[in-house]
Structures are given as structure tokens and as C-alpha cells.
C-alpha positions in Angstrom: -10.3 -0.2 33.8 -7.4 0.8 35.8 -5.0 2.7 34.2 -1.6 3.3 33.2 1.6 5.3 32.2 2.5 4.2 28.8 5.7 5.1 26.5 6.1 4.1 23.2 9.9 4.3 22.5 11.2 6.2 19.5 14.6 6.6 17.2 16.3 10.2 18.1 14.0 12.6 15.9 11.0 10.6 15.3 9.0 11.2 19.0 7.0 13.8 16.7 6.0 11.6 14.7 5.7 8.3 17.0 3.0 10.6 19.0 1.1 12.0 15.9 0.7 9.0 15.0 -0.3 7.5 18.6 -2.5 10.4 18.7 -4.6 9.0 15.2 -5.1 5.7 17.3 -7.0 7.5 19.9 -4.2 7.6 22.0 -3.4 11.1 24.0 0.4 11.0 23.1 2.5 13.8 24.2 6.1 13.6 22.4 8.9 13.4 24.7 12.6 13.6 24.4 12.8 9.5 23.4 9.6 9.0 21.9 5.7 9.5 23.1 3.9 8.9 26.7 0.2 8.8 27.7 -2.0 7.3 30.0 -4.7 4.6 29.1 -6.0 1.0 30.2 -3.5 -2.1 29.3 -5.3 -2.6 25.6 -3.7 0.7 24.4 -0.5 -1.4 24.1 -1.6 -3.8 22.7 -3.2 -1.1 20.0 0.1 -0.1 19.9 2.0 -2.8 19.5 0.0 -3.9 16.3 -0.3 -0.9 14.7 2.4 1.8 15.4 4.2 2.3 12.3 6.5 4.0 13.4 7.6 3.5 17.0 10.4 0.9 18.7 8.7 -0.8 21.7 6.2 0.3 23.7 6.8 0.3 28.0 4.0 0.5 30.5 5.8 2.0 34.1 5.5 -0.5 36.5 7.1 1.8 39.7 8.6 4.5 40.9 10.3 5.4 44.1 13.5 7.1 45.4 16.1 5.1 46.7 19.3 6.2 47.5 21.1 3.4 49.7 21.1 -0.2 48.4 18.4 -1.2 51.4 16.1 1.9 49.9 16.4 0.1 46.5 15.9 -3.7 48.3 12.8 -2.7 50.5 11.2 -0.7 47.6 12.0 -3.0 45.1 10.2 -6.0 46.6 6.7 -3.8 46.8 7.6 -3.8 42.9 4.1 -5.7 41.1 6.9 -8.2 39.5 4.4 -10.9 39.2 1.8 -9.1 37.1 4.3 -9.3 34.0 7.0 -12.8 34.5 5.9 -16.0 35.9 8.3 -18.6 37.5 8.6 -19.8 33.8 9.5 -17.4 32.1 13.3 -15.6 32.6 13.1 -11.6 33.8 15.9 -9.3 31.4 16.9 -6.2 33.1 18.4 -3.2 31.4 20.0 -0.6 33.8 21.4 2.3 33.8 22.2 4.8 36.2 23.2 8.4 36.2 23.8 11.6 38.7 23.0 9.2 41.5 24.1 7.6 44.3 23.3 4.7 43.4 25.5 4.6 39.7 26.8 0.9 39.7 24.5 -0.6 37.7 25.3 -4.8 38.2 25.6 -3.9 41.5 21.7 -2.5 41.2 20.5 -5.3 38.9 21.9 -7.4 40.9 19.2 -6.4 44.2 16.5 -6.4 42.0 17.1 -9.9 40.3 16.6 -10.7 44.2 13.3 -9.1 44.3 11.9 -10.8 41.2 12.9 -14.0 42.2 11.1 -13.5 45.6 8.4 -12.1 44.8 7.2 -13.9 41.3 9.8 -16.5 41.3 10.8 -15.6 37.6 14.9 -16.9 37.4 17.0 -13.8 36.3 18.4 -14.2 32.9 21.0 -11.0 31.9 21.6 -7.7 32.2 22.5 -4.9 29.9 23.4 -1.1 29.9 22.2 -1.0 26.4 18.9 -2.0 24.1 21.4 -4.8 22.5 19.6 -7.0 25.3 17.6 -10.0 23.2 14.1 -9.1 24.4 12.4 -12.0 22.9 15.0 -14.4 25.3 12.3 -13.4 28.5 10.3 -10.9 29.7 12.6 -7.1 29.9 12.9 -4.6 33.1 13.8 -1.0 31.5 15.2 0.5 35.2 16.7 3.9 34.7 18.2 5.5 37.8 17.9 9.8 37.7 18.6 11.7 40.8 18.5 8.9 43.1 14.9 8.7 42.1 13.7 4.7 40.6 12.0 4.0 37.6 11.0 0.1 36.7 9.4 -0.1 33.3 8.2 -3.3 31.3 8.6 -3.8 27.9 5.4 -5.2 25.8 6.8 -5.9 22.8 9.2 -8.1 23.0 10.9 -7.9 20.0 11.8 -4.4 18.6 8.6 -2.6 16.4 10.7 -2.6 13.3 11.5 -6.6 13.1 7.9 -7.2 11.6 9.5 -10.5 10.4 9.1 -10.0 6.7 12.8 -9.0 6.1 14.9 -12.0 5.8 16.5 -11.9 2.8 18.9 -8.0 3.0 20.7 -6.4 0.7 24.3 -4.0 2.0 22.6 -1.7 4.9 19.0 -2.1 4.7 16.3 0.8 6.1 14.6 0.0 9.5 11.2 -0.3 9.0 9.7 2.2 11.1 12.1 4.2 9.5 10.6 3.7 6.0 7.3 4.0 7.8 7.9 7.8 9.0 9.4 8.9 5.7 6.1 8.0 4.5 4.2 9.3 6.8 6.4 12.4 7.0 5.8 13.1 3.2 2.1 12.2 3.8 1.8 10.0 1.1 -1.7 8.1 1.9 -1.2 5.5 -0.5 -3.2 7.4 -3.2 -1.4 8.0 -5.6 1.5 6.3 -7.2 5.2 5.8 -5.9 8.5 4.7 -7.4 11.7 3.6 -5.1 14.8 3.4 -8.2 16.9 2.5 -5.6 14.7 -0.6 -3.7 17.2 -2.2 -2.5 15.7 -5.1 -1.0 12.3 -3.4 -0.7 11.8 -2.0 2.8 10.2 1.1 1.3 7.1 -0.5 -1.2 6.5 -2.9 0.7 5.6 -0.8 4.0 3.6 1.3 1.6 2.3 -1.1 0.4 1.4 -2.2 4.3 0.4 1.9 4.6 -2.1 2.0 1.5 -3.6 -1.2 1.8 -4.1 -0.3 5.8 -2.9 -3.5 6.9 -1.4 -2.9 10.7 2.2 -3.6 10.6 1.7 -6.1 13.3 -0.3 -8.4 10.8 2.4 -8.0 7.7 2.6 -11.7 7.0 1.5 -13.2 4.2 -1.6 -14.6 6.4 -2.2 -12.4 8.6 -1.2 -13.7 11.8 0.4 -11.4 14.4 3.6 -12.1 15.3 4.3 -12.8 19.0 4.4 -9.5 21.7 5.9 -10.0 25.5 2.3 -8.7 27.0 0.7 -12.1 25.7 3.1 -14.8 28.1 1.8 -12.3 30.7 0.0 -13.9 34.0 -3.6 -13.0 33.3 -3.4 -11.8 29.6 -6.5 -10.4 28.5 -6.3 -12.9 24.6 -10.1 -11.8 24.2 -9.3 -8.0 24.2 -6.3 -8.9 22.1 -7.8 -11.6 20.0 -10.9 -9.2 18.6 -8.1 -6.1 17.9 -6.5 -8.7 15.5 -10.0 -9.6 14.3 -10.4 -5.4 13.7 -7.0 -5.1 12.6 -7.8 -8.1 9.4 -11.1 -6.8 8.8 -9.7 -3.1 7.8 -7.1 -4.6 5.7 -7.6 -3.5 1.5 -8.4 -6.1 -0.8 -5.7 -3.8 -3.4 -3.4 -1.2 -2.7 -5.4 2.2 -4.3 -2.7 3.0 -6.6 0.5 0.6 -7.9 4.1 0.6 -5.9 7.1 0.3 -8.2 10.4 -0.6 -7.0 13.7 -1.2 -9.3 17.6 -1.5 -8.6 20.2 -1.9 -10.4 21.5 -5.7 -8.9 19.1 -8.2 -9.3 20.5 -9.7 -5.9 18.6 -6.5 -4.1 15.3 -7.4 -6.1 15.2 -11.3 -6.0 15.2 -10.1 -2.0 12.7 -7.6 -2.3 10.4 -10.4 -3.8 11.3 -12.6 -1.4 10.1 -10.0 1.3 7.7 -8.8 -0.2 5.4 -12.1 -0.5 6.7 -12.9 3.2 4.6 -10.2 3.5 2.0 -10.8 1.7 2.1 -7.2 -0.6 4.2 -9.1 -3.7 1.0 -8.8 -5.5 0.9 -5.3 -4.6 4.9 -4.2 -5.5 6.3 -4.0 -9.2 9.5 -5.1 -8.8 12.9 -4.7 -11.4 15.8 -4.6 -12.4 17.1 -1.7 -13.6 19.2 1.2 -13.3 19.1 4.5 -12.3 19.8 6.1 -16.1 16.5 3.8 -17.6 14.1 5.4 -14.9 10.9 7.0 -16.0 7.7 8.1 -14.4 4.3 5.1 -15.0 2.0 8.4 -14.7 1.3 11.9 -14.6 1.8 12.8 -10.6 3.2 10.5 -8.2 5.8 10.5 -5.4 9.6 9.2 -5.4 10.3 8.0 -2.4 13.9 6.4 -2.1 16.9 5.9 -0.1 20.3 6.9 -1.9 23.4 4.7 -1.2 25.0 6.1 1.7 28.3 4.9 4.2 28.8 1.3 3.2 26.4 1.5 0.6 28.7 3.5 -1.4 32.2 4.1 -2.4 32.9 7.3 -1.4 31.1 10.8 -0.2 32.1 12.1 -3.3 29.8 8.9 -4.9 26.7 9.1 -3.4 26.7 13.3 -4.0 27.6 12.5 -7.9 24.4 9.8 -7.6 22.0 11.9 -5.5 22.8 14.5 -8.2 22.2 11.9 -10.8 18.7 11.2 -9.0 17.7 15.1 -9.2 18.5 15.5 -12.8 16.7 12.5 -13.5 13.4 13.8 -11.7 13.7 17.3 -12.5 14.1 16.0 -16.5 11.3 13.7 -16.3 9.1 13.3 -13.7 7.1 16.7 -14.0 4.3 16.8 -11.2 6.1 14.1 -9.0 7.0 15.2 -5.5 10.4 13.6 -4.6 11.5 12.5 -0.9 14.6 10.9 -0.6 17.1 10.0 2.5 19.9 12.5 2.7 23.5 11.9 4.7 24.4 14.3 7.5 21.9 17.4 8.1 22.3 19.5 4.9 20.3 22.6 4.7 17.0 22.8 2.9 16.7 24.4 -0.8 13.9 26.9 -1.8 10.8 25.2 -1.9 12.6 21.8 0.7 11.6 20.2 3.6 12.9 18.8 6.4 10.4 16.2 7.8 13.3 14.8 10.0 16.4 13.5 11.1 17.3 10.7 12.7 20.3 8.2 12.3 20.0 4.8 10.4 23.2 2.7 10.9 24.7 5.5 13.0 24.6 7.5 10.2 22.7 11.0 11.1 20.7 11.5 8.1 17.6 13.8 7.0 14.2 13.3 4.9 14.3 16.0 2.6 10.7 16.5 0.8 10.4 18.7 -2.9 7.0 19.7 -3.8 5.7 18.8 -6.9 7.7 20.2 -10.1 4.8 21.6 -12.1 7.4 22.4 -15.5 10.5 19.9 -16.6 13.5 22.2 -16.0 17.1 20.6 -15.8 18.7 21.0 -12.0 22.0 23.1 -12.0 25.0 21.1 -11.3 25.2 21.0 -7.6 27.0 19.3 -4.2 25.6 17.5 -1.2 
């Protein structure tokens, strides 16, 4: 089998988690700025897309060459095997970035590349953009990076970003991305064998991702019927449907009938809980999660030990930084007073210093806001928490 170079794009700060997750699939991935890379057969892209809970998208290296002039770019780009990834009836999209190169005009670079794609593959251009906002479901996306006169061309294998599992259609305010929710669970080493409580669950992303992880449901099968979402590589000429169908069948066979431990989610807003229930049903895990309308002040432990994992409101979800600090103090007080033996895991805005006994699982951005995932080890006895500020 021919081998290819792959790159799993990650949210900033999640590179190590993404690379470790890929290694757990048997892929020899190494963390790099922006994600994780490895070399392997095309089957690896199918595995990574289907199973990765934390990567944003999977790219495959198409070509790499030097180009200092447009003449060089035109000549070399016509040798790129575009037709392996896009056919004449599927539009081509480009995301071009140029840095520290003689070819600095991104639009002009995209124009030459579109000409090469049309000439060699017959595909019509759809759009070019310099950001990740391009709609990769509208056609085949190629990511082009020109850095110090070195042109690197990669084809997107994912289509829609991988955090778009398909189940989350009903939203609360400022929802957490599915990939970040999964990173929280993986980062705190929750494995589904102990109860989990999210007392500020919003539209249910953390409990739903927890149920998917606990039942070993591949994120690419996060639908009630366990039908895989659509990926870009399925539309490639010469797609190996037999290998793909076998991987999907294997993933379905691994799904546990039920969660090993109970999962609970609550929120003071009835609309949020309705959204969470609808999302859980679309993901096919509604029977695995107990969701209820409940204020934080009424929270009580459903078992003797477990994890409290939550994303407390901040930014647009709360009125001010002072309100966020007050809510976090209340969360700490309740967990410390009532949840002896439980681990507290939470996202906190900014880059707070870890107190004694705490650890920072990762730091990233969500909704444009810097956040840190803070893990507090299990409390051995119930003790009130002194008043502190964020």
C-alpha cells in the first residue's frame, strides 16, 4: 500500500491530546504546532475521521515544491495529482496563505492553481479564501501554504469540520464545541467507568460526548441509526468503499449496549434542557443520560464517587467577569461541601494559576476566549472552601 503524509488539525493547545488519541488508534502520530502528523496508508485517514473525538479535520499531503515565480508555480502545479481528489462534476475550493515568500498575493496564487486544477482534473473552481471559514462541504477543499517560497498543498479528507457530529441542532447560548468537550473528558482521564455530573450542561454537549465515549461510539457514528456522516474522501475518484464499509461495520460492533456508569446533566434553564434532550436523542444516547431542570444550589451527589465535569458560563453566557467569578465560587463551595471523593473538572476563562493539588489539562480558545481546563483531585473529606477570586 502506498504511504501518505497526514496532518490532523487541532485547536491551539490540543495538539498533544490529538496526537495521543491518534496513537491510541495505532497511528504513529507526532504532535506539532497546529495538530499532529504521521505517515501511513490511505486507510489511516478513514480511521482518523471516523474515530477522532478531538481533531478538527484530517489533511493529506498532495504535493510540495519550491516556487519563486508564477511561471514556476504554474509549471509545477500542473504536475500535482489533482484528479485523485476531485472530479469534473465536483467543485474545487482553495484556502491559500502566503508568508515570507516572493509569491505573496494569495488571490493570484489561487488563480494559477485553479487553472491547473481545471486543466488536469476538469474541476471547476468554486471559491478561494484565506481563512478556515470556507464551507468545505460545498466541494473539495485544498489547503495551500506558501512559506519561504515552499509550496505545500494538502487535500481535506473530512468535509465539514469534525466537531460537527450532526446531533447538535438545538443550541443554548455560546455552546461548547464537541471536540473541546471530548478533550476535557480525555484530558481528565475520565473513562466512563465512574459516574459523571455536569451541573451547568447547557445544550448537553459534555454529557452527550461522555455517553459517546463511555459506550465506545465513534464520533462519526453519533446518530440514532449509527449512520456515518458524510466525509470528503467518500467522493474521491477511486474511493475504496469496501475498506470504508468494513471500518464502519467494525466500529458499530464495538458499541456497548449501555453506559457502564450513570451520566447526569442539569441546568437552571428549561430551554437548555429541552435542547439537550433533543440533541441526545439525535446522537442516540438519550437513554444514557439523566437530564433535569435544576439550579446549581440544589445539586447533590448521585453516588459516593465520580467526576463533576462542567463548562461554567463566561463571556456572552454571563453578565460580567464578576458574575463569572461568583458562579465559580458557588460551584467550588457546593462541590467541596457535598462531593467528597469526587474529581472536579472545569473550564475557566483566561490562564489562571493552578492552586495546590490542581493541574491544567490544557489551555485553548473557545468562542474566541482563552480558556484553561482545570482538574482538581478527589476530595477525601467534606470541607468548606475559603472565599477566593478567579
